[in-house]
N, C-alpha and C positions, 0 to 999 in steps of 0.2 A: 678334572684328570680323564685322560685320555686312554680308552681302552681298545686295544688290538687282539683280533680273535685270529689265531695261529688253527689252518686247517689241515688233513691230508690231502696228499693228492688227488685231485679230482678222478673218478671213473667215468672213463666214456662208457655210453650203452646208448644200442638203437642213434648214434649220432648228437645224442644229448650232455652237458655238461652235468652231473652230477654232485653239488657238493654235498660231502663228507660235516658228522657234525663237529662243532667246536673242539677242542682236546685240553687245552691250555690257554689262559686270559692272561696277557701281558698288560701292565698296568703302571702308567706314569702318573706321580700326584708333585705336583707344585708346592713349594714351601717358602714361606713369607717371613721374614723379621726385620727388624730394627736396626741389628749392630753392623758394623762393617765387616767386610769380608778379613781383615785381619784380626778381629775379635775371638777371643778362647771361644765364647758361646758358636762361632761359626765354624772357625778350623776345627777346634778338639772337640767338639761336642755335636755337634747338629748334621758336618758332613761325615764324622767316622759313624755314626750313630744310622744315616740313611746308607753310605756304603756296606755295613754287616747286614742291615734289612735284602739291600739288594743282593749279597751273595748268599746269604743264608735262604731268598725266594729260589735260588738257580739263576736269577738273573730277570724273573719274571714282575719284580718292582722296582721301577725307577724314580729317580726323584729329579727336580728340576728346582734349586734352591736359590732362591731370591734376595741377598741381603740388602741390607743400607732402603727399605721399602722402595726398590726397586721396580716391584710391580703396581707403583703408587698408593698414595693416601697417607694419613699420617699413623704414628706409633697407635694412640689411639683407637684407630679402626681395626686394628689387627683383628681384635677380637669378634669384632662383628662380619670381617672378611671370613671367619673361618665357621661362622656361626650362618652364613648367606649362601655360604659356596664359592665368591670368588678367589680364595683360595684353599687349596685342598688339607693343605697342615700349617699353621701360624705358631712363630714362640713368639710370647708377647709376656708383658710384667702385669700383674695384679691388677696395681697401679693406677695404669693410666686407665682404667675405665673406674675409677670410684663406687663404691656402694653395689655394684654389679657381684662381687664375693664375698659378702660381707661375712662368711661363717671362716673363711679362709682369712680373712687378714687376723685370725689371733694368731697367727703363725710369723705376723712382719712385729707382734710387739716387743717392744725393749724388755727383760726380766722372763720371756717367754721363749724368746730364743736367743741363746745363749754364746752364740760366737761359733757353733760346728754345724756347715752345711751340710754336713753327712747326716748328723741325729734330726735336725731339723725335716731333711727331704725324706728320709724314710719313714719320722713320724707323716708327714704329711699326703703321703702315700697311702700309709697304712690305715689313713683316716679317710681318704680317698671316696670310699663305696659305702662308708656309713656316713659320720657327720657333717660332712661337708658335701653331700652326694648333690644336695639341694642348689648349690651353687653354680653348677654344671649340667642343668638336665639339658641347654640348649647347645651344645656341643660334644664330640667325643673325647674326654681328655686323655693324650696318651700317657704324660707323667708330669707331676710337677715339682717344682724344686725351686731351691733357697739358698739365695750366697751366704758369704762368712757374715755377711752383716756389715753395717754402716757404723764409719768414723767421721770427724769432724775434718774437711779441707779446708783453709785457710790461704786465700791471696792478698790476704790485708794487715794481719796481724796476727801476733803470737796469742794462743790462749792456753793458758797454765792453772785458770781459775773457772768455776762455774759463772762467778759474776762477768768474766772477761765475753762471753758470747753474748751477754745482750746488746740489743740493736744492732747484731749483725744480718743480713740479709744472706741467707743459706741457700740453695736449690737442696728441694726435697724429692723425695724418691717416689711419694702418695700422700693419700690424706692421712696417715697413721703417722707417716714420716713427718708432717706439715705438723701434726700436733706434738713429736718430741721436740720440735724447733721451738714451739710456740712454749713449753713448757721451759726450758731454757732462756726465754725471755729476748728471745732472735726471731726474724721475719720469714716465714717460707715462701719460696717464690718457686712455682711447678714449671715444672718444663722438663721435656723428654731427656734422656741422659747426652743421646748427640750432639743437643744443642748448648750443653754447658761450658766446652770449652772459649766459646764466641762469647757466653754470658759473662764467664769470670773476664775472658781480656780485654771486653768493653764496662768493667766493671759494673753490669746491670745486678752480677751478686756479688760478693764478698769470699763467695766460697759453696761447698755444698756438704750436704750428708749423702757421703758413697762408701763406696767401697774402696778397700787397696786395690782390685783384681781388673777393674776397668782403666785403669790410669796408664798402663804402657797404650792401647787403641787409643783414647782421648789424650794422648799427649801432656795427662793433665802435670807430670813433673817439669813442666816448661813453666807453669801455671802456678802451684802449690808453692807457696813460702813456708807453711807451715802444715803439720796435720797434729791430731788430738785424737786421743783413745781413751778408754777404760782399761785399767788394771785386769788382768786374769784373763786376756781376750772377749771378754764380754763387750757387747756392740750395742750401737742405739739402735734396736730394731734390725730388721734383715726386709729385705725384697722379698716377693714371691714372683715364681713365673708360671707360667704352662707350655708345653707342647700342647697343642690340640687340632684334633682333625674335624674336619664336615661328618656329623653325624650321618648321613647319606651315603656319603665317599665312603665312611668305613662300612656301614652296612651293606652295601651293594659288594662287596667285594665276596669274591669267594671265600669259602671257608678255609681253605689251606690256608691262603694269604692272609685272611684274619688272626691266624694262629701264628705265624711267623708274626706281623705287627703287635701281636697280645705278648709272644716272647719277648719284647723289645720295649715292652713298655708297664707304666705302672713301678709295683713293688719287685719286679725283676729286674730291674733299672736302678732302682732309688739310690743305695748305696753308692753305687760305680759313678753317677753322677754327685751325689755330693760329695764325694771324695775329689770329683776333677775340679770342683769351684771350691775348695778348702786348697789344690794345688796351684789353682791360676793365682790365687793372692802373694806369692813369693815374687813373683813378677814385676808384682805393683811395688810391693817392700822394695824389691832392690833397685827399681829403675829410681823412686824417690830417694834414696840413699847415695845413689852414685850422682844423682841432681846437686844435691845439696840442701834437700829440705828438711826443715827442725821437725824430729818428730818428738812430742811430748806424751808421755802414761802419766794421766792424773795419782797422784799422792791420794791416799785412801780416805783422807779429809774431804776431798775435792769429789771423789769418788761417790762419797755418801751423798754430797749436795745432787749429781746427776740422777744418782738411782733412786734418790725420792722424788725427784721429779718425774722421771721415768715409771714410778708407781700411779703417779697420777694420771698419764697417757695410758696405762691399762685400765685402769677405772673407770675415767671417759670413755671406753672403750665397751666397756660391759655395761655401763647406764647406756649408752646408742643403741647399742643393739639389743638389749632386753626391751627397749622400749618399742622396737619393730616385732615383738612375741620371737625372740631369739634368748637361750637362756647363755649369755656371756659368759657369767663366773662357769657354769659347768664347762665349754668349752676353753676357756683357760686352763682348768683344770685338767681337762682331757689333753689337751695339748701338751702342758708340762710334763704332764705321766707319759704318754707316746716317745716324746723326744729323752727323758729320763731312760724309758727300758729300749731305747737305740742306743744311747751311749751306753749301756749294762752289756746289751749284745755284740756290740761291738769292743 
C-alpha cells in the first residue's frame, strides 16, 4: 500500500517553513489475481469494482491491478500473499488452498449449490460473519462469491450415461470437485484453470469439471468436443472465490476510506456479483454452440445416478469435517436454508 499525505501550503514565519497538519490521505492498493485480462472476472467484475471505489472515494483510493499472476507466484499462493501483505488485495479460488477453509467448502458441494450463482453468493456473504467466520481470521474478506457451477467438458468422447464417465481423467476445481469426479468413477487431476487448455490439448486430461463461463477466456470451444450436464440447471457443485484484503492494510485506512470499502463489500454487493456470474455463462454457451460442440443434458434416469453419487460426496464431506470438530450436518442444513431464503427473496 502506498500512502501520500496532502498538506496545505506551508506558512513561512521567521524564515522557517512550517508544515500544516495533513488534511487527507491518498491510498494506492495492489490487486493480484490469476485470471487473464480478457476474463470476465477481470474486465467485468474487478476493474469496475475498483473504478467505483475510486470514484466514491473522490479519487483518494486508487488501484493497481495485476492479472495473470503478474506479481509473481502461483495461484495457490494468492491467499498467503493477502495474509502476509505482499499484495494488498487478491482474488482467489478457495479450492487452490485445500483444507484452509473447511466450513466454506459446504457451498461447493453438489446438491447444496444447485446452479444459482446469485443465491449461493448471497448466502455465502450472509453467513460470512457467523458460521464461516473462523475460516477467515487471517484476512479481511471483501466478499465471497460462487460461479454458476460445474458441468463436464470432454475432449475425447461423448458422455450420455453415468457409466460413460468411468475411467476419464478430469481436471478438478478443488478437493470437493475431486470427490465428485471420484464418485463418478473417473480420475481427478488437480491444476489451476489457466493450465487446462494445454493439458487438454496434450491429452494430459480427457476433459474437466468446470463452468460455461470460463470457456471464451480459455478458448475451450476449440478443445471441447462434448459437454454434459444435469437437467433443470443443476450442477456438479461449484467453485467458491473470495476477494480478500490484508488485514493490517484495511485497519490502517482512515475511517472514511474504510466506509467506502465497506459499502462495496459483503452483502452490499452480493446480489450484484452473483447476477454477474450468471450472466457470464451465456457467452460460454454461445461459443460452444457456434463451434459445433455437442451438448448433452442427462435424462431423468441417468441424472438420478449422478445425483445419488453426489449425495455420497455430501456425506463424505460431513464425515470429514465432523472429525475435525465441525458440525458438518448443521452447516449443510444452514447453507441450504440460506440459499433457499436468497432464492425466495429474489
